[in-house]
N, C-alpha and C positions, 0 to 999 in steps of 0.2 A: 505493500500499500502506501511505501515510503518513498518507492522511486518511482511510484506512478504519480503522487504527487509534484516530487523535483519535476520531471520531465514536462510538469503539466505550467509548472512554472520557469520555464528554461524558455517553452514555445511560447507563452505572453511575453515574456521580456522581448524575444527575435521581433513578435507582431507589431511591441510597443516602439521599439526603436526603429520601423520603419519609416519611409519620409514617403511625400510624394514625389512622383518624380514627372518631369516637365519635359515633354518631346519638343523642340523647337528644329523642327525641317528645316534646312536652308533654302534658300531661292537658286535656282537655277537661271541660267540666263533665257530672256523673255525670246520666245521664236517669232518668227513670221506666218502668221496664220492668212493664206490665200483660196478662196472660194468662189469659184465661176463657173461659166456653161455657158456653150455654143450648142442650141436645138434647133430643129428643124420647122420652128414658132418663128414665124413673120414679127418683128419683136424688133425691141430695142435689148441684144444681150449684158450681163450685166458680171463684172469683176468687182468682190469684195476684200479690203489689205486691212489687216489689225497686226495688231501684236497678241499674245497669248496673254490671258490674265495672271496675276500674283497666285502664289498658291493661294491664303486667303480672302482673295477675290476682288472685286473693285471692277468697276466701270473698264470696258474696255479700250483700249488706245488704238485707234482708228490711224491710217498711213494715208497723206494726203501729198498731194507733187507730186506721186509717182509718174511715169511713164509706161503706158501698158499698152499693149496691142498683140493680136494674132496673126497670125500668117497661113495663109492657107495655099498650098504651092504657092503663087507668083502674088497670088491677091494678100494686101495688106487691111485687117481691121484695125481701123484706131479706136481707142475709148479714152473716154472723157472724163473727169471727176464729175460727181451731177453736184446739185446742193449739199449733198450729205456725203459729211466728211467721209471719205475711205470707200465708197460706193462709186465703181466706173461703168459708165454705159458707154453702148455702142454708140456713134455719131449718128449711124441712120438705122433704119430697121430695116431686117437681113435676115432670109430665113438660113440655117446651114443646108448642106446636104450630106446624107447617106454614102458613108462609103470616101469618106476625104477627111484625112488626118487633118487636127490644127492644132497649131504651134504655139503654146502662152508664153511672151516674155513682160517680165515684170522688171524694172529700174527704178531704185530712189537713192538719194541721199538722206544719212541724217548725220547726229554727231559723230558715230561710228566712222563714218565713211559712204562709201558709195555700195552698193547692192543690188545684185543681177537674179534674181530666180525667174526657170522657164521649166513647162510640161508640156505635155502632147497626148492629145484622145484622139482615136477614129472612132466616128459615126456609124455604129451600124447600122445592117437592115431592120428595119422592123415589122410589122404583120400586115397585110395591104390594109386589113380595116376590121374593128374591133362591130363583130356584126351583129350584135345585140350583145344586153344586160338584162338577169334581173334579179329585183330583191325579195326573196323570203326567206323564211326559218331557218335558221342553222340546224343542220340535221349531223348529228353527234353517233356513231355507233344506232344506227336507226333512232335516236331518240332526236324529234324534234324540238328544237330550245325555240319557245315563245319569246322569250326575252332578249333574244340575239337574234338578230339578221344576218345571212349572207349576203356579198354583192359576187354572183354567178355570170359570168363572161362567157360568151361563144362566140371564138376565130379561129383560123388555122394556124396553125403559130410555124412558124419559120425553120426549115430544113435543119439550120448549123443545131446541133447539140450543144454547144457552146455560148449560146442568145443567151444572156439574164436579163429578167423583163422586173420591171417596178412597177408598185403601183399605188395607187392615192385615189380616194374617194372625196368629192365635194357635194354638200347639198344645200340648193340655191346659189351654186357657185360659190361656196362656203367651203374651205377646205376643214373636212373631218379631224377632229384634233388640233386643230392650229397647224404650221405652217415648220413642221415639223420631224426630221429620216426617224426619228423615231416611233412614228407610225406607218413608216413606205412598208411593204410584203414586198419579197426578192421570193422571186420563182425563176428555175432551170429545167427544163423537161429532161436535158441529158438524152435516155435512152428511147423517149416518149415525142425529141422534136420530129416535129411535122406531121401531126396529128391533129385532128379538130377538135379543138378543146372542149367539154365537156360534149363532145359528142356522144350516141349512144354505145361506141367502143369504148371509146375511155371512161364511161360511168359501168360499164362493167366490167374491168380491169383494174379502175383505181377510185371509184366511185364519183359522185356527180362533184364538183370541185368547185370553193368558191376563192374568191383573190381576195377579199376586203371581208370585214365583221366592223356592221354596226351595234353597239351595246345600246339596250334599248332603255335600260335602267341607268344611264348618263344622261343627264338632258342637252347636254352638248352632240348628242350624237342620235336626238330620237327625232326618226321619220314621219312625218306626216302627210294624210292622204292629199293628194295633189302637189307634194314637194320633188323638184327635181334632183334627180342624182345621175351624178356623174362620174362614169371611170376613166380616169388617165392610166393610159398605159404604155411606159416607157421602154426601149430599148436600149440597158446600159452597157455600159463598157465592162470589163472583169473589177478593172481597178477599182472602177466606184461601185459597184458590188459588193465589193472585200470591206470601200469604207462606210458602207451604210451596215453593214455587219460588225465592223467591229464596235460603231457606234453607239448599235443599238444592246450589244454586250456590254458596254461598261456604261450605260443608262443605270441612272442611280445613284446617293449617293451615302448607303451603307457599304464602308471598305470589308466588309465579313461577307457581302455575297457577291455573286458572280467569279468571271473571273478576269482580275484587271490585267491588263498589257494595254500596249502602244498603239495607237489608232494610225492604221498604214497612212501612208500617204504619197501621190506620185510627185508629188513637188520638188524640185533640185535648186541646188545642190542637197544631198542626203544627209537628214538632219540638222537643219538651218528651217525650214518651216513644216507645217502643219497645215491641214487642210484636203484642196481636192479643187483639181479643173475637169471638166469631164464635160465629152459629147454627148448629146444622147438625142433619139428622134422619139417622138410621141403620138400616138393614137388613141382619140375619147369616143366617148361612148354614153349617148343618157338617156333615160327614163323616166316616167312621169308614174310615181310610185302610188 
């Protein structure tokens, strides 16, 4: 009994002598963030320049007075800074072309000298058209979920097994869940490339497949009779698909959840910047619910 009492006293003394240890992570170099795209939409296209936020957060520092352009073969597409700092728009409205490779160049000067960043992206072929979409209750293992709607598209997929499709949904022309990549859905058909999506053959081997879900319990996603639901179907390059997946896998603030790793980027020089530049093509289809 005496040994037990002594052991308990020793344990208590160790506990009493512990002090709270404060971990002070050291700030690394702030990297340049570059986010931009060229699509086959006829519009002004955008490149956004900023610096990464400090560890403890804060407002992003935008980068102004940069020289930004994209080269498509022998043509040069110039970007000018808009009224919003760090946001650069093409001087004219234009539409990118599938099977073209676009080369981004960014140059600016700050207190640390001159900086040059670059990236390239090829715009891949997309489907000819999304023939139709249906919005109906989501079916999971033959169980129909009334509180969750699926957006079911019907289209002839491309023959390329390496095509990545990205989908977004709008209700009355407003992005569901806001303008965030975490709400995008990615799909790669691999060995089933070239099939008609949600055809009787596909339903037989894979089941009818939605490419987006709407949670009717979330007031931001509720669809009412008469609403217009639009599906955006993008054909995106491989490196942009990996970029989106990395962002989705790193989403959240709990350090004990998920698989932490660096989000991949196609911005060069390596290790000097984050973000992604991509060339993507878009097909849309709408339905009145």
